[in-house]
VEXVO-398625 format. One record per residue (C-alpha): x, y, z; residue in three letters. Coordinates in steps of 0.02 Angstrom, whole numbers, padded with zeros to 5 digits, always signed. Example, Ala and Ser with C-alpha at 12.3 -4.5 7.8 and 13.67 -1.06 7.14 Angstrom:
// residues 2
+00615-00225+00390ALA+00684-00053+00357SER
//
This chain:
// residues 501
-00281+00420+01386MET-00223+00260+01439ARG-00394+00167+01411ASP-00374+00226+01229ALA-00211+00240+01173LEU-00234+00145+01023TRP-00331+00279+00944LYS-00216+00426+00967LEU-00134+00445+00799SER+00048+00405+00771ALA+00114+00565+00813ALA+00025+00586+00958GLU+00073+00391+01018GLN+00257+00458+00996ALA+00225+00627+01089ASP+00171+00532+01245ALA+00285+00430+01261VAL+00429+00558+01242ARG+00347+00671+01367LYS+00318+00505+01477ALA+00142+00516+01498GLU+00132+00355+01426VAL+00255+00212+01445SER+00317+00117+01275ALA+00237-00049+01365VAL+00064+00026+01397GLU+00065+00077+01218LEU+00102-00098+01144VAL-00013-00174+01267ASP-00137-00063+01222SER-00110-00119+01055HIS-00100-00309+01080LEU-00287-00306+01184GLU-00377-00212+01016ARG-00276-00335+00911ILE-00359-00500+01031GLY-00502-00410+01001GLU-00543-00354+00858VAL-00410-00476+00721ASN-00513-00652+00770PRO-00639-00566+00670ARG-00557-00453+00556ALA-00398-00589+00521ASN-00269-00444+00457ALA-00125-00482+00592VAL-00027-00646+00534THR+00125-00678+00656GLN+00104-00585+00801LEU+00250-00530+00884LEU+00168-00490+01070ALA+00335-00547+01166GLU+00451-00451+01057ARG+00366-00292+01035ALA+00352-00267+01239ARG+00540-00303+01240GLU+00560-00178+01109ASP+00462-00046+01194ALA+00556-00105+01358ALA+00716-00045+01296ARG+00629+00117+01240THR+00565+00149+01405ASP+00751+00115+01475ARG+00819+00235+01361ARG+00708+00395+01410ARG+00736+00336+01608ALA+00929+00379+01545ALA+00915+00534+01474GLY+00917+00470+01302GLU+00821+00585+01158THR+00679+00456+01085LEU+00664+00454+00887GLY+00487+00529+00819PRO+00417+00388+00812LEU+00440+00312+00986ALA+00363+00158+01052GLY+00250+00174+00898VAL+00166-00006+00839PRO+00167-00053+00649PHE+00124-00191+00543THR+00245-00269+00408VAL+00169-00320+00253LYS+00182-00538+00232GLU+00309-00502+00077SER+00443-00383+00182ILE+00580-00443+00295ALA+00572-00434+00487VAL+00727-00503+00565GLU+00703-00670+00654GLY+00527-00701+00590VAL+00479-00800+00429PRO+00426-00694+00269THR+00304-00814+00215THR+00206-00733+00061PHE+00047-00823+00122GLY+00120-00989+00073VAL+00143-01139+00167GLU+00303-01181+00067ARG+00395-01017+00167PHE+00300-01048+00340ARG+00478-01064+00395ASP+00606-00947+00290LEU+00644-00837+00433VAL+00716-00667+00377ALA+00905-00634+00437SER+00889-00459+00431THR+00741-00319+00406ASP+00716-00258+00247ALA+00767-00070+00241PRO+00615+00021+00269PRO+00584-00092+00439VAL+00753-00043+00474ALA+00726+00119+00474ARG+00556+00135+00565LEU+00627+00042+00707ARG+00783+00161+00693ALA+00639+00302+00730ALA+00581+00223+00870GLY+00454+00131+00797ALA+00398-00041+00868VAL+00346-00211+00727PRO+00172-00299+00819ILE+00145-00412+00683GLY+00157-00449+00498HIS-00009-00434+00416SER-00099-00533+00281ASN-00096-00527+00096ILE-00171-00619-00062PRO-00059-00793-00085THR+00118-00737-00154LEU+00051-00552-00165ILE-00007-00636-00342LEU-00173-00714-00311ALA-00288-00547-00336GLY-00334-00381-00272MET-00442-00466-00126HIS-00324-00518+00038THR-00335-00694+00042ARG-00177-00796+00071SER-00161-00989+00066GLU-00084-01006+00241LEU-00187-00858+00327PHE-00371-00852+00236GLY-00473-00705+00205ASP-00439-00528+00277THR-00609-00445+00314VAL-00655-00272+00272ASN-00727-00202+00428PRO-00846-00069+00349TRP-00937-00220+00269ASP-00877-00414+00277GLY-00955-00414+00088GLY-00832-00296+00011ARG-00637-00338-00009THR-00531-00261+00082PRO-00415-00245-00059GLY-00244-00280-00088GLY-00113-00343-00081SER-00084-00220+00063SER-00255-00252+00135GLY-00196-00343+00306GLY-00110-00185+00364ASP-00244-00070+00287ALA-00363-00174+00392VAL-00236-00155+00548ALA-00226+00026+00551VAL-00428+00056+00529ALA-00467-00044+00660THR-00339+00025+00798GLY-00240-00137+00781MET-00090-00028+00728ALA-00043+00142+00695ALA+00055+00119+00539ILE+00067-00023+00407GLY+00206-00051+00308LEU+00163-00114+00137GLY+00210-00090-00048ASN+00122-00027-00220ASP+00159-00057-00410SER-00029-00022-00472GLY-00129+00010-00336GLY-00082-00107-00174SER-00050+00033-00068VAL-00190+00148-00115ARG-00317+00024-00164VAL-00343-00056+00027PRO-00316+00133+00097ALA-00465+00185+00018GLN-00577+00040+00034PHE-00558+00037+00218CYS-00536+00225+00250GLY-00360+00266+00276VAL-00228+00376+00204ALA-00092+00277+00114GLY+00060+00336+00011LEU+00158+00274-00139LYS+00328+00359-00172PRO+00409+00400-00307SER+00509+00269-00390THR+00699+00294-00313GLY+00643+00388-00155ARG+00625+00251-00015PHE+00763+00120-00011PRO+00701-00060-00030ALA+00762-00244-00048ASP+00641-00344-00157HIS+00760-00493-00195ARG+00686-00662-00111PHE+00747-00835-00123LEU+00948-00782-00127GLY+01054-00632-00189PRO+00991-00625-00377ASP+00880-00474-00394ASP+00729-00461-00513PRO+00720-00399-00701GLY+00670-00216-00754PRO+00504-00211-00718ALA+00486-00272-00535SER+00653-00153-00508GLN+00577+00006-00548LEU+00369-00030-00523LEU+00377-00068-00364VAL+00416+00030-00204THR+00372+00013-00022ASP+00243+00133+00050GLY+00156+00157+00237PRO-00045+00170+00253LEU-00092+00263+00421ALA-00249+00363+00491ARG-00192+00532+00447THR-00102+00633+00327ALA+00014+00708+00461GLY+00054+00531+00526ASP+00101+00482+00333LEU+00209+00639+00337ARG+00295+00587+00494LEU+00325+00401+00415VAL+00392+00477+00236TYR+00514+00577+00348GLU+00572+00416+00406VAL+00589+00313+00264LEU+00662+00451+00146ALA+00850+00416+00102GLY+00989+00313+00032THR+01026+00154+00077ASP+01192+00064+00017PRO+01077-00085-00013ARG+00962-00019-00142ASP+01074+00078-00262PRO+00900+00139-00346ARG+00862+00249-00194ALA+00919+00414-00233VAL+00982+00563-00110PRO+00851+00703-00170VAL+00805+00813-00013PRO+00643+00761+00051ALA+00540+00951+00042TYR+00576+01058-00132GLY+00589+01220-00162GLU+00398+01312-00141PRO+00292+01360-00295LEU+00269+01520-00338PRO+00085+01571-00320GLY-00071+01456-00282PRO-00007+01266-00334VAL-00107+01221-00503LYS-00212+01057-00468VAL-00285+00951-00637ALA-00438+00849-00572VAL-00472+00702-00707VAL-00635+00619-00651THR-00646+00487-00770ASP-00468+00432-00826PRO-00458+00374-00978GLY-00647+00398-01013GLY-00700+00204-00972HIS-00819+00246-00852GLY-00829+00320-00652VAL-00982+00276-00520HIS-01073+00412-00437PRO-01020+00382-00282THR-00820+00420-00344VAL-00861+00566-00451ARG-00934+00623-00298GLY-00788+00612-00197ALA-00667+00684-00350VAL-00800+00827-00323ALA-00782+00847-00139ALA-00583+00852-00134ALA-00593+00993-00270ALA-00699+01086-00171ASP-00585+01061-00038ALA-00434+01110-00139LEU-00508+01264-00187CYS-00568+01306-00024ASP-00376+01296+00018ALA-00335+01429-00110GLY-00269+01278-00234TYR-00297+01327-00427GLU-00394+01187-00459VAL-00442+01156-00676ARG-00528+01012-00746GLU-00423+00933-00896VAL-00487+00826-01025ARG-00372+00670-00957ASP-00206+00614-00915VAL-00078+00571-01046PRO-00078+00414-01129ARG-00183+00318-01035MET-00230+00167-01127ASP-00059+00169-01230GLU+00041+00161-01033ALA-00085+00021-00969LEU-00042-00101-01126GLU+00145-00053-01099ALA+00141-00100-00920TYR+00027-00254-00951GLY+00153-00330-01107ARG+00323-00274-01004ILE+00270-00370-00842THR+00202-00508-00945ALA+00362-00531-01035THR+00464-00519-00873GLU+00341-00644-00780PHE+00334-00759-00912ALA+00485-00875-00874PRO+00435-00915-00695SER+00260-00938-00716TRP+00248-01135-00712PRO+00350-01142-00537ALA+00241-00991-00464VAL+00083-01084-00546ARG+00094-01206-00422GLY+00152-01103-00287LEU-00038-01014-00293LEU-00121-01178-00281GLY-00286-01222-00355GLU-00399-01066-00377GLY-00259-00961-00354GLY-00187-00943-00509ASP-00342-00893-00600ARG-00313-00707-00588TYR-00141-00719-00663LEU-00187-00851-00800GLU-00319-00729-00859MET-00181-00597-00861ALA-00054-00720-00962MET-00205-00781-01084GLU-00249-00592-01130ARG-00058-00541-01136THR+00071-00642-01201PRO+00261-00623-01195PRO+00345-00505-01306ALA+00497-00537-01430SER+00656-00468-01372ALA+00634-00329-01519ALA+00463-00290-01443GLU+00533-00304-01266PHE+00658-00155-01309MET+00536-00053-01404HIS+00436-00078-01259LEU+00555-00002-01126MET+00595+00129-01248GLY+00403+00173-01251LEU+00400+00168-01066TRP+00523+00294-01056MET+00419+00418-01185ASN+00279+00388-01075ILE+00369+00455-00925ARG+00407+00610-01038ARG+00245+00660-01066SER+00179+00636-00909TRP+00322+00729-00845ALA+00289+00864-00972GLU+00107+00878-00921PHE+00159+00884-00734LEU+00257+01032-00773ASP+00102+01107-00806VAL-00014+01046-00664TYR+00101+01002-00527PRO-00050+00903-00438LEU-00171+00798-00509LEU-00337+00757-00421LEU-00428+00577-00474GLY-00502+00428-00420PRO-00391+00278-00338VAL-00539+00149-00383PHE-00691+00193-00501THR-00795+00094-00393GLU-00846+00063-00224PRO-00764-00080-00141PRO-00815-00236-00237VAL-00847-00417-00181GLU-00692-00516-00129PRO-00626-00616-00258GLY-00702-00524-00397LEU-00545-00525-00514GLU-00536-00707-00512SER-00708-00766-00535ARG-00704-00730-00720ASP-00634-00629-00859ARG-00747-00502-00854SER-00733-00475-00655GLY-00538-00452-00685ARG-00565-00326-00825ASP-00675-00226-00700ARG-00559-00237-00565VAL-00419-00192-00696ALA-00496-00044-00759SER-00554+00010-00577GLY-00380+00030-00518MET-00328+00095-00692ARG-00238+00277-00618LEU-00147+00175-00487CYS-00083+00065-00641THR-00021+00191-00728VAL+00052+00325-00601SER+00149+00184-00540SER+00201+00156-00726PHE+00265+00312-00744VAL+00364+00323-00557GLY+00277+00459-00479VAL+00213+00477-00312PRO+00036+00470-00235GLY-00051+00496-00083VAL-00250+00403-00044ALA-00360+00523+00064VAL-00517+00470+00123PRO-00666+00598+00076THR-00799+00519+00174GLY-00938+00394+00177THR-01060+00337+00049ALA-01200+00193+00058ASP-01089+00160+00223GLY-00921+00111+00117LEU-00758+00239+00155PRO-00748+00352-00010THR-00569+00439-00053GLY-00451+00506-00195VAL-00274+00507-00233GLN-00169+00651-00261ILE-00034+00606-00386ILE+00112+00721-00390GLY+00294+00774-00500ARG+00433+00651-00452ALA+00494+00676-00312PHE+00369+00780-00256ARG+00278+00689-00130GLU+00272+00859+00004ASP+00175+00929-00107LEU+00048+00774-00135CYS+00068+00769+00065LEU+00014+00959+00084ASP-00133+00938-00042ALA-00187+00783+00066ALA-00193+00874+00242GLN-00299+01012+00132ALA-00420+00889+00092ILE-00423+00792+00275GLU-00431+00980+00356ASP-00611+01012+00278ARG-00657+00830+00262LEU-00619+00731+00403GLY-00532+00582+00479VAL-00643+00408+00461LEU-00546+00290+00567THR-00509+00222+00700PRO-00684+00108+00679ILE-00743-00061+00767ASP-00783-00173+00639PRO-00965-00209+00578ILE-01032-00373+00541GLY-00879-00461+00491LEU-00901-00648+00510ILE-01000-00694+00356GLY-00974-00831+00222LEU-00826-00740+00165ILE-00748-00753+00340GLY-00782-00950+00354LEU-00706-00963+00196ILE-00546-00882+00239GLY-00550-00969+00406LEU-00543-01138+00326ILE-00392-01052+00187GLY-00331-01148+00029LEU-00256-01299-00002ILE-00138-01292-00135GLY+00001-01398-00240LEU+00160-01331-00179ILE+00322-01347-00275GLY+00474-01273-00317LEU+00482-01097-00375ILE+00600-01016-00472GLY+00714-00847-00430LEU+00579-00730-00506MET+00460-00743-00391VAL+00440-00562-00371ARG+00476-00505-00556SER+00290-00486-00575THR+00263-00320-00490PRO+00089-00328-00428LEU+00157-00300-00258GLY
//
C-alpha cells in the first residue's frame, strides 16, 4: 500500500489513516513525490505547500495517537484553485500584480475541508483572472497541459485541479463553476466534478476588500469539487454542504432529500438546442443512458431542454452588463492576448440599459420557473458536458469562430448554471485516446439524486484515472513555460463581477 498511496481514492486514503494502516505524513509525502514527478510536465500545481502540508499531517497523526476521532477526510491532500483563498498563501488569480496578495483566512469551503481532516497541498492553475478563456493558461504560471494529449486543452477555468486529480497529484480538487468551469475540465481530463445548486455550499467571492460583486456573480458562481470517483464527490459534498455566517446565500437544506416513488425518470437530451454534437459525445450519452437503464432508471429521450437559446442570450446580456464598468481595468490586467476572449464577448453583447436589465432579471426568474417545471416531471436530465471532444488550447481566443464554437460546446453547462441547478460530470470511457463523459443535472438541492445516477454510470462504465501523463511537453508546453507578459494596472472592485469562474 505505501508504494501506491496516491493511487487510492480519497475515501480509501482517509480510511487507511483512521485505521493507522498508514500515517497522514506518509500519505502527504506520497503525493509530494508524485507532484515532483509529474508537475514539471503537467504544470497544474502552482504554489506547493509542502512543509505546511507535512505539518498538518503530523498534527493529524498526533490526534490519532491521542485517541481522538478523525474526520471523514483525515489526511487526504487536496488542491485549491488560484482564485480561492487559503490562509497565509497568496490568492494570485494567476496575475503578477497579485503575487503577494496573501489571504488572511481560509475561504469557507477550504475551512470545511480542513475541519474534515483534509490537507491543502497546493494552489492550482487557472486562466488569467479566470477570465482569459477556457484554456488553463495564466500570466503568472503559464500553460497547464492535458495529461491525455498535450495538443488538447485540459479545459478551465478549474483545469489545474482537474489535471492534478487525474494524474494523482491530489485526491481532491476544489474549483468553482458558473458555466462549466468544473464540469468541462472534468470531462476533458477524465475525472468527476460537481457543480452544486446555488446556495448549497457556502463561499466568499469577495476579492479586493469588503464589497461583494453584483447579482450575476452572486447567483452564478458556485464552488465545487473534482475527484476521481463519484463516491469521493459524495464524501466531499457531505462535508461542504451547509451554512456559514460569511455567506448568507447558503441555505439550511438537508443534504439528502426524500426518496422518489418508483423508478426515477431521466430525460435524455443529446443535442441541447439542436446546434450539433460530435459522434463521440453522442456515443457517450448513449452509453450513459444504457447504464442508467440497466440500473433501473426510467430513461426517456426528450426533444430538448427548456428555452435553451433564450437562456443563453439572457446569460450573456446580464453578465456583460454587470461586467462592463470594470472592463477597462480588468483588460489592463489580462495583458496582451489575454483580453481577446472577453473582448469578443463584449463586442457581441452590449450592456443593457437600466430598463432592459430589469426586464432581464424578470426573464431570468421566468426561465428558472420553466426549468423547475421540467425537472418536476423529469427529476434528472442526462446530456453532454461539452458537445465536442477536448479542443486545442486557446481555441476560444483565436478568433470569433473559435470563441463561438467553444461557447456552443459548453451550452448545457451555461444554461444549467443560469437556472441554479446541480450537475455532476462523470466519465464514460475513452474515444480516440481521449476521455469521454456526460453530466447528470437534477432538481435544485437534489445533488443526492445526481450523485446516485453518476455512481450507477461509474459502476457500469468504470473509472479512468489516475493516469500517467502522455506526451506532455510539446509546443504548447514550451509556450506555457515562457508565460505571458502583460501591462498591469489598477483593478476595480468588480474583478469578480463576471461569472466565468
